[in-house]
C-alpha positions as CSV (number, residue, x, y, z in Angstrom):
1,M,106.2,123.0,87.6
2,S,108.1,121.0,90.2
3,K,107.4,117.3,90.3
4,Y,107.4,115.9,93.8
5,L,108.2,112.3,94.7
6,P,105.4,110.8,97.0
7,I,106.9,109.0,99.9
8,M,105.8,107.6,103.3
9,L,108.5,108.4,105.9
10,D,109.0,106.6,109.2
11,V,110.0,109.2,111.8
12,E,109.1,107.2,114.9
13,G,111.7,107.9,117.6
14,R,113.7,110.2,115.3
15,R,114.4,113.9,115.9
16,V,112.4,116.4,113.8
17,V,112.9,120.2,114.3
18,V,110.2,122.8,113.8
19,V,111.3,126.4,113.8
20,G,108.4,128.6,114.8
21,G,105.8,128.6,117.6
22,G,102.6,129.9,116.0
23,A,99.5,128.3,114.4
24,V,101.4,127.1,111.3
25,A,104.0,125.4,113.5
26,A,101.2,123.8,115.5
27,R,99.6,122.4,112.3
28,K,103.0,120.9,111.4
29,A,103.6,119.5,114.9
30,A,100.4,117.5,115.3
31,P,100.9,114.9,112.6
32,L,104.6,114.6,113.5
33,L,103.7,113.7,117.1
34,D,101.0,111.2,115.8
35,A,103.8,109.6,113.8
36,G,106.0,109.2,116.9
37,A,108.6,111.7,116.1
38,E,110.9,113.2,118.8
39,L,109.9,116.7,118.2
40,A,111.9,119.8,119.0
41,V,110.2,123.2,118.6
42,I,112.5,126.3,118.5
43,S,110.7,129.6,119.2
44,P,110.8,132.3,121.9
45,S,107.1,131.7,122.5
46,L,104.4,129.1,121.7
47,S,100.8,129.3,120.7
48,G,98.2,127.7,123.0
49,P,98.2,124.3,121.3
50,L,102.0,124.0,121.2
51,A,102.3,125.2,124.8
52,A,99.8,122.4,125.8
53,M,101.9,119.8,123.9
54,A,105.0,121.1,125.7
55,D,103.4,121.0,129.1
56,Q,102.3,117.4,128.4
57,G,105.9,116.5,127.6
58,R,105.0,115.6,124.1
59,L,107.7,117.8,122.6
60,E,110.9,119.6,123.5
61,W,110.6,123.4,123.6
62,I,113.8,125.3,122.9
63,S,112.7,128.8,124.2
64,R,114.8,131.1,122.1
65,P,115.2,132.2,118.4
66,Y,116.6,129.8,115.9
67,A,120.4,129.8,115.7
68,P,122.8,128.1,113.2
69,G,123.6,124.6,114.4
70,D,120.1,123.9,115.7
71,L,119.4,121.3,113.0
72,Q,122.2,118.9,114.0
73,G,120.8,115.4,114.6
74,A,117.5,116.0,112.9
75,V,116.2,113.9,110.1
76,L,113.5,116.4,109.0
77,V,113.1,120.1,109.3
78,Y,110.1,122.5,109.2
79,A,110.7,126.3,108.8
80,A,107.4,127.6,110.1
81,S,108.2,130.9,111.7
82,D,106.4,134.2,110.7
83,D,109.8,135.6,109.6
84,R,110.7,134.9,106.0
85,A,114.4,135.6,106.6
86,V,114.5,133.1,109.5
87,N,112.8,130.5,107.3
88,E,115.3,131.1,104.5
89,A,118.2,130.7,107.0
90,V,116.7,127.4,108.3
91,A,116.3,126.2,104.7
92,G,119.9,127.1,103.9
93,E,121.3,125.2,106.9
94,A,119.1,122.2,106.0
95,R,120.5,122.2,102.4
96,R,124.0,122.3,103.7
97,L,123.3,119.3,106.0
98,G,121.4,117.4,103.3
99,L,118.2,117.5,105.3
100,P,114.7,117.6,103.8
101,C,113.1,120.9,104.7
102,N,109.6,122.3,104.4
103,V,109.3,126.1,104.3
104,A,105.8,127.4,105.2
105,S,106.2,131.0,104.1
106,H,107.3,130.1,100.5
107,A,107.4,126.5,99.5
108,E,109.8,127.0,96.7
109,A,112.6,127.6,99.2
110,G,112.3,124.1,100.7
111,S,112.8,120.6,99.3
112,F,109.3,119.1,100.1
113,I,105.7,120.2,100.6
114,T,103.1,118.6,102.9
115,P,100.0,117.1,101.2
116,G,96.5,116.9,102.3
117,V,96.0,113.7,104.2
118,L,93.1,111.3,104.7
119,R,93.5,108.4,107.2
120,R,91.4,105.3,107.6
121,G,93.4,103.3,110.1
122,R,96.2,101.6,108.1
123,L,95.1,103.5,105.0
124,T,96.8,106.8,104.3
125,V,95.9,108.8,101.2
126,A,97.9,111.9,100.4
127,V,96.8,114.6,98.0
128,S,99.0,117.3,96.5
129,T,98.4,120.0,94.0
130,S,102.1,120.7,93.6
131,G,101.7,124.0,95.4
132,A,98.8,125.2,93.3
133,G,96.6,125.7,96.3
134,P,96.1,124.2,99.8
135,S,92.4,124.9,99.7
136,A,92.0,122.9,96.5
137,A,94.0,120.0,98.1
138,A,91.7,120.1,101.1
139,E,88.6,120.0,98.9
140,I,89.9,117.1,96.9
141,T,90.8,115.2,100.1
142,Q,87.2,115.7,101.4
143,R,85.8,114.3,98.1
144,I,88.1,111.2,98.5
145,A,86.9,110.8,102.1
146,G,83.4,110.5,100.7
147,L,84.5,107.6,98.5
148,L,86.6,105.8,101.1
149,G,84.3,105.1,104.1
150,E,85.1,104.2,107.6
151,E,84.8,100.5,106.7
152,Y,88.3,100.6,105.1
153,E,89.8,100.7,108.6
154,P,88.5,97.3,109.8
155,Y,88.9,95.9,106.2
156,L,92.6,96.6,106.2
157,D,92.9,95.2,109.7
158,F,91.3,92.0,108.4
159,L,93.7,91.8,105.5
160,H,96.7,92.4,107.8
161,E,95.6,89.7,110.2
162,L,95.2,87.2,107.4
163,R,98.4,88.2,105.7
164,T,100.2,87.7,109.0
165,E,98.7,84.2,109.4
166,I,99.5,83.2,105.9
167,K,103.1,84.2,106.4
168,R,103.2,82.2,109.7
169,L,101.5,79.1,108.4
170,V,102.9,78.9,104.8
171,P,106.7,78.7,104.3
172,D,106.6,78.3,100.5
173,A,106.8,81.7,98.8
174,E,104.8,80.6,95.7
175,T,101.9,79.2,97.8
176,R,101.9,82.4,99.9
177,G,101.7,84.5,96.8
178,R,98.7,82.5,95.6
179,L,96.9,82.8,98.9
180,L,97.5,86.5,99.1
181,R,96.0,87.0,95.6
182,R,93.0,84.9,96.6
183,L,92.7,87.0,99.8
184,A,92.5,90.2,97.8
185,K,89.4,88.8,95.9
186,L,87.4,88.0,99.0
187,P,84.2,90.1,99.2
188,V,84.9,91.2,102.7
189,L,84.9,94.9,101.9
190,Q,81.5,94.7,100.3
191,E,80.2,92.7,103.3
192,M,81.5,95.4,105.7
193,Q,79.8,98.1,103.6
194,Q,76.6,96.2,103.8
195,G,76.9,95.5,107.5
196,S,76.8,91.7,107.0
197,F,80.4,90.9,107.8
198,I,81.0,88.5,110.7
199,P,84.6,88.5,112.0
200,W,86.5,85.3,111.4
201,T,87.7,83.2,114.3
202,P,91.3,82.0,114.4
203,Q,90.0,78.6,113.5
204,E,88.2,79.9,110.5
205,I,91.3,81.7,109.3
206,E,93.4,78.5,109.6
207,A,90.7,76.6,107.8
208,W,90.6,79.1,105.0
209,V,94.4,78.9,104.6
210,A,94.4,75.1,104.6
211,G,91.5,75.0,102.1
212,N,93.1,77.4,99.7
213,R,96.8,76.2,99.7
214,E,96.3,74.0,96.6
215,E,95.9,75.2,93.0
């Protein structure tokens, strides 16, 4: 069994190539665009969703079959055509260029697989069955969604806001670390789950930081 390394990759403003224009390619394209990638789709034709993305200027459509050299300048590659031989050719070029490549038709030909993903604002949870079954990964992701409610989005926004203020107001690393540990123990998530949380004002945030700086 292959053991995959979980990783969160920043592709904002970076070129990603998807070879293929069908439904599978569209499923690959959507999260890449959400992540801010500069997406190029290589295919003689596009499915409805991809055509709409192209018409909106959200991606570059290279209207022809894949050709060697098409992966130059990319940081990530998806071989998502309905032709196994084309996908293998794409994967081969990606290997030669040292580029991570996902192969939709047979995952073992690529170097990474795409997990099931649950998002709650800043929270991202990825679920992989190491290729055992996409449907199982989708079911597990749905179960996790039932455990991690919508309140996690404002909760993590709250933590981010306070962490930012702590870093701004407290120059000493040891004191910052102590404050961040105390921040993690605040019952804010429970209050949000119960509907009793009242957003903190900037003055309340500064007062909390000042009152918790000492041991």
